[in-house]
MDAnalysis code that builds the backbone (N, CA, C; Angstrom):
import MDAnalysis as mda
import numpy as np

u = mda.Universe.empty(273, n_residues=91, atom_resindex=np.repeat(np.arange(91), 3), trajectory=True)
u.add_TopologyAttr("name", ["N", "CA", "C"] * 91)
u.add_TopologyAttr("resid", np.arange(1, 92))
u.add_TopologyAttr("resname", ["MET", "ARG", "ASP", "ARG", "LYS", "ARG", "TYR", "ARG", "PHE", "SER", "GLU", "TRP", "MET", "LYS", "SER", "GLY", "ILE", "LEU", "PRO", "LEU", "VAL", "ALA", "PHE", "ILE", "CYS", "VAL", "ALA", "ALA", "ILE", "VAL", "LEU", "HIS", "ILE", "GLY", "PHE", "GLY", "ILE", "SER", "TRP", "GLU", "ARG", "LEU", "ALA", "ALA", "PRO", "SER", "VAL", "ALA", "VAL", "LEU", "GLY", "ILE", "GLN", "LEU", "GLY", "ALA", "LEU", "LEU", "ALA", "MET", "PHE", "PHE", "ALA", "ARG", "GLU", "TYR", "PHE", "LEU", "THR", "ARG", "ASN", "ASP", "ILE", "ARG", "PRO", "GLY", "ILE", "ALA", "VAL", "SER", "GLY", "VAL", "LEU", "SER", "VAL", "ALA", "ASN", "GLY", "GLY", "TYR", "LEU"])
u.atoms.positions = np.array([
    [71.678, 118.546, 104.111],
    [72.514, 117.905, 103.544],
    [73.893, 117.896, 104.847],
    [74.470, 116.957, 104.751],
    [75.428, 116.795, 105.556],
    [76.398, 118.023, 105.554],
    [77.077, 118.314, 106.126],
    [78.372, 119.659, 105.883],
    [79.914, 118.876, 105.634],
    [80.231, 119.228, 104.647],
    [81.541, 118.763, 104.127],
    [82.604, 119.584, 104.490],
    [83.548, 118.813, 105.532],
    [84.628, 119.481, 105.823],
    [85.700, 118.803, 105.408],
    [86.101, 119.925, 105.006],
    [87.302, 120.047, 104.495],
    [88.794, 119.780, 105.000],
    [89.569, 118.857, 104.791],
    [90.401, 118.625, 105.809],
    [91.584, 118.974, 105.106],
    [92.904, 119.202, 105.909],
    [93.755, 119.611, 105.276],
    [94.387, 118.091, 105.198],
    [95.867, 118.215, 104.320],
    [96.358, 116.962, 104.055],
    [96.963, 116.494, 105.127],
    [97.588, 117.123, 106.129],
    [98.464, 116.379, 107.486],
    [96.916, 115.495, 108.186],
    [96.060, 116.647, 108.266],
    [94.556, 115.938, 109.429],
    [94.315, 114.392, 108.833],
    [93.943, 114.792, 107.790],
    [93.762, 113.345, 106.725],
    [94.480, 111.669, 107.212],
    [96.229, 112.292, 106.845],
    [96.874, 111.279, 107.208],
    [97.309, 110.966, 108.418],
    [97.096, 112.192, 109.449],
    [97.190, 111.541, 110.681],
    [95.762, 110.741, 111.294],
    [94.482, 111.103, 110.637],
    [93.675, 110.502, 111.200],
    [93.742, 108.573, 111.006],
    [94.207, 109.172, 109.753],
    [94.311, 107.080, 108.961],
    [95.374, 106.643, 109.430],
    [96.693, 106.824, 109.494],
    [98.194, 106.241, 109.737],
    [97.785, 105.557, 111.275],
    [97.490, 106.030, 112.367],
    [97.887, 105.408, 113.632],
    [96.761, 104.153, 113.918],
    [95.485, 104.160, 113.259],
    [94.922, 103.077, 113.168],
    [95.646, 101.939, 112.462],
    [95.657, 102.640, 111.605],
    [96.582, 101.309, 110.109],
    [97.358, 100.813, 111.041],
    [98.622, 101.410, 111.583],
    [99.303, 101.124, 111.869],
    [99.749, 100.220, 113.098],
    [98.479, 100.428, 114.101],
    [97.874, 99.808, 115.255],
    [97.301, 98.670, 114.584],
    [96.781, 98.605, 113.967],
    [96.105, 97.126, 113.435],
    [97.154, 96.846, 112.722],
    [97.792, 96.526, 112.244],
    [98.703, 96.212, 111.524],
    [100.148, 95.227, 112.764],
    [100.260, 96.399, 113.558],
    [100.676, 95.506, 114.509],
    [100.233, 94.321, 115.485],
    [98.729, 94.800, 115.928],
    [98.521, 93.904, 116.460],
    [98.139, 92.432, 115.694],
    [98.014, 92.595, 114.312],
    [97.714, 91.538, 113.639],
    [99.477, 90.331, 113.818],
    [100.533, 91.253, 113.515],
    [101.684, 90.857, 113.294],
    [101.887, 89.975, 114.700],
    [101.485, 90.796, 115.617],
    [101.666, 89.849, 117.445],
    [100.896, 88.831, 117.170],
    [99.699, 88.739, 116.898],
    [98.728, 87.741, 117.130],
    [99.617, 86.165, 116.091],
    [99.717, 86.737, 114.822],
    [100.142, 85.374, 113.910],
    [101.324, 85.157, 114.526],
    [102.220, 86.136, 115.347],
    [103.817, 85.578, 115.960],
    [103.310, 84.673, 117.490],
    [102.465, 85.204, 117.979],
    [102.046, 84.331, 119.537],
    [100.951, 83.112, 119.201],
    [100.074, 83.115, 118.089],
    [99.120, 82.350, 117.702],
    [99.501, 81.276, 117.091],
    [100.363, 82.121, 115.818],
    [101.033, 80.954, 114.849],
    [102.431, 80.315, 114.901],
    [102.903, 81.204, 115.838],
    [104.896, 80.511, 116.166],
    [105.838, 81.457, 114.565],
    [104.821, 82.422, 113.677],
    [105.443, 82.978, 112.771],
    [106.484, 83.893, 113.023],
    [107.776, 83.390, 112.901],
    [108.788, 84.512, 112.752],
    [108.600, 85.831, 112.652],
    [109.560, 86.790, 113.620],
    [109.138, 88.009, 112.870],
    [110.031, 88.399, 111.619],
    [110.942, 87.703, 111.010],
    [111.775, 87.534, 110.231],
    [110.593, 87.208, 108.867],
    [109.772, 86.373, 109.061],
    [108.966, 86.032, 108.168],
    [107.833, 87.235, 108.068],
    [107.385, 87.884, 109.118],
    [106.353, 88.816, 109.148],
    [106.366, 89.735, 108.547],
    [108.230, 90.547, 109.202],
    [108.347, 91.679, 108.253],
    [107.684, 92.526, 106.906],
    [108.340, 91.673, 106.229],
    [107.805, 91.790, 104.386],
    [106.765, 91.906, 104.645],
    [106.168, 90.855, 104.569],
    [104.270, 91.203, 104.320],
    [103.793, 92.477, 104.926],
    [103.993, 92.713, 106.191],
    [103.212, 93.698, 106.901],
    [103.612, 94.785, 106.273],
    [105.050, 95.399, 105.830],
    [105.487, 96.484, 105.846],
    [105.038, 96.847, 104.195],
    [104.405, 95.187, 103.254],
    [103.556, 95.977, 101.887],
    [102.531, 95.866, 102.143],
    [101.932, 95.635, 103.360],
    [100.297, 95.976, 103.451],
    [100.314, 97.433, 103.623],
    [101.046, 97.803, 104.708],
    [101.380, 98.840, 104.979],
    [101.250, 99.794, 103.642],
    [102.698, 99.643, 102.961],
    [102.620, 100.268, 101.694],
    [101.568, 99.832, 101.172],
    [101.096, 99.816, 100.880],
    [99.566, 99.557, 100.262],
    [98.312, 100.325, 100.701],
    [98.076, 100.268, 102.071],
    [97.062, 101.017, 102.791],
    [97.132, 102.326, 102.544],
    [98.506, 102.755, 102.987],
    [99.297, 104.141, 103.080],
    [98.973, 104.902, 101.347],
    [99.061, 104.033, 100.631],
    [98.998, 104.413, 98.990],
    [97.678, 104.745, 98.690],
    [97.148, 104.129, 99.387],
    [95.382, 104.138, 99.072],
    [94.677, 104.841, 100.024],
    [95.105, 105.285, 101.220],
    [94.933, 106.205, 101.923],
    [95.315, 107.868, 101.517],
    [96.292, 107.959, 101.017],
    [97.046, 109.269, 99.904],
    [96.241, 109.248, 98.550],
    [95.675, 108.273, 98.041],
    [95.133, 108.583, 97.009],
    [93.297, 108.987, 97.310],
    [93.005, 108.222, 98.600],
    [91.698, 108.719, 98.463],
    [91.566, 110.054, 99.122],
    [92.439, 110.678, 99.603],
    [92.715, 112.474, 99.510],
    [92.019, 113.100, 98.678],
    [92.986, 113.101, 97.420],
    [92.967, 113.144, 96.482],
    [91.443, 113.088, 95.678],
    [91.443, 111.980, 95.675],
    [89.615, 111.594, 95.106],
    [88.260, 112.392, 96.336],
    [88.763, 112.662, 97.530],
    [88.023, 113.071, 98.056],
    [87.508, 114.928, 97.524],
    [88.594, 115.171, 97.126],
    [88.902, 116.539, 97.455],
    [88.398, 116.451, 95.950],
    [88.407, 115.999, 94.694],
    [87.654, 116.087, 93.467],
    [86.201, 115.705, 93.573],
    [86.117, 114.834, 94.507],
    [84.478, 114.984, 94.814],
    [84.203, 116.408, 95.085],
    [84.668, 116.391, 96.521],
    [84.111, 118.130, 96.757],
    [83.869, 119.127, 95.481],
    [84.776, 119.205, 94.675],
    [84.941, 120.216, 94.029],
    [84.344, 119.919, 92.578],
    [84.041, 118.972, 92.284],
    [83.465, 118.523, 90.949],
    [82.105, 117.642, 91.019],
    [81.958, 117.215, 92.266],
    [80.827, 116.567, 92.481],
    [80.504, 114.897, 91.818],
    [82.076, 114.490, 91.368],
    [82.542, 113.364, 91.056],
    [83.140, 112.110, 91.297],
    [82.602, 111.312, 91.541],
    [83.065, 110.110, 92.368],
    [84.176, 109.039, 91.544],
    [84.176, 109.188, 90.580],
    [84.650, 108.111, 89.689],
    [86.231, 107.650, 90.122],
    [86.718, 108.720, 90.526],
    [88.059, 108.957, 91.104],
    [88.315, 107.619, 92.022],
    [87.609, 107.891, 93.471],
    [87.081, 107.095, 94.300],
    [86.990, 105.777, 93.842],
    [86.199, 105.605, 93.013],
    [85.973, 104.250, 92.551],
    [86.851, 103.300, 91.923],
    [87.573, 104.249, 90.788],
    [89.170, 103.570, 90.645],
    [90.110, 103.396, 91.626],
    [90.318, 104.265, 92.596],
    [90.924, 104.112, 93.720],
    [90.507, 102.395, 94.786],
    [89.392, 102.454, 94.849],
    [88.736, 101.500, 95.617],
    [88.978, 100.111, 94.598],
    [89.227, 99.950, 93.088],
    [89.286, 98.697, 92.705],
    [90.674, 98.409, 92.369],
    [91.688, 99.726, 92.538],
    [93.608, 99.395, 92.435],
    [93.372, 98.981, 93.862],
    [93.009, 99.299, 94.843],
    [93.093, 98.725, 96.121],
    [92.898, 97.425, 96.389],
    [91.450, 97.063, 95.671],
    [90.976, 95.798, 95.879],
    [92.089, 94.526, 95.268],
    [92.293, 94.979, 93.922],
    [93.489, 94.465, 93.153],
    [95.099, 94.018, 93.808],
    [95.328, 95.303, 94.239],
    [96.214, 95.013, 95.098],
    [96.258, 94.127, 95.953],
    [95.327, 93.914, 97.326],
    [95.400, 93.270, 98.088],
    [94.813, 91.473, 98.027],
    [94.848, 91.509, 96.076],
    [94.772, 90.071, 96.137],
    [93.281, 89.725, 95.610],
    [92.206, 90.936, 95.136],
    [91.066, 90.549, 94.776],
    [90.851, 90.643, 93.590],
    [89.737, 90.426, 92.810],
    [89.324, 90.630, 91.541],
    [88.757, 91.776, 90.959],
    [88.677, 92.140, 90.017],
    [87.516, 93.340, 89.164],
    [86.476, 92.326, 88.980],
])
């Protein structure tokens, strides 16, 4: 069985924030250069997506801790479902 490393909260957030911010910045640059969308129109949706994803990252830390102590995956499934709905998907 794999070794289940326990992450501190700061390590967990550092490992997810940088790639997330980089991806959103690259996507905004591509939309601006490729489609000519103004920065003013890109700012609000970019911040909204960043907030949704950071909220999911935060919730997944606690869902993972819950899983490691109780071997119960239901909080992770709930977080995934809420993230899907927040991103415009359907349950």
